[in-house]
C-alpha positions in Angstrom: 12.0 -25.6 16.0 11.7 -26.6 19.7 9.1 -29.0 20.9 7.1 -26.2 22.6 7.2 -24.1 19.4 6.0 -27.1 17.4 3.1 -27.8 19.8 2.0 -24.1 19.7 2.1 -23.9 15.9 0.2 -27.1 15.5 -2.5 -25.9 17.9 -2.7 -22.6 16.2 -2.9 -24.2 12.8 -5.7 -26.6 13.9 -7.7 -23.7 15.5 -7.3 -21.5 12.4 -7.8 -24.1 9.6 -9.6 -27.0 11.3 -8.8 -30.6 10.7 -5.9 -32.4 12.3 -2.7 -30.6 11.5 0.6 -32.6 11.4 4.0 -30.9 11.2 5.8 -31.7 8.0 8.9 -29.5 7.9 10.5 -26.1 8.4 12.3 -24.3 5.6 14.5 -21.3 5.8 13.6 -18.5 3.3 15.4 -15.4 2.1 13.3 -13.2 -0.1 15.2 -10.6 -2.1 14.4 -7.8 -4.6 17.1 -6.7 -7.0 19.7 -8.7 -5.0 18.8 -7.0 -1.7 17.2 -9.1 1.1 13.7 -7.9 2.0 12.7 -10.7 4.3 14.4 -13.6 6.1 12.6 -16.2 8.2 11.3 -19.7 8.4 8.2 -21.2 6.8 6.6 -24.1 8.7 4.5 -26.6 6.7 1.6 -28.6 8.1 -0.6 -31.3 6.5 -4.3 -30.7 7.3 -6.0 -34.1 7.6 -9.7 -33.8 7.7 -9.9 -30.3 6.2 -12.3 -30.3 3.2 -10.8 -27.1 1.7 -7.1 -27.4 2.1 -4.4 -30.2 2.3 -1.7 -27.9 3.7 -1.2 -24.9 5.9 1.9 -22.6 6.1 3.1 -20.5 8.9 5.9 -17.9 8.6 8.1 -16.5 11.3 10.6 -13.7 10.8 14.0 -14.4 12.2 15.5 -10.9 11.7 14.2 -8.0 9.7 16.6 -7.0 6.9 
């Protein structure tokens, strides 16, 4: 993830969920059904300091549709 992408995702996460989001990591994900891929992308994980309802937020981005 580029620096600009990170800044945009952190800002969007803070606006959506409140608190002070901090980027934790990005994980590639390949979801499949019966052995056939149905979704591939990256999940971005953020800690939400100061949010009374949630400790983490997740953002998904699709790299390529299967």
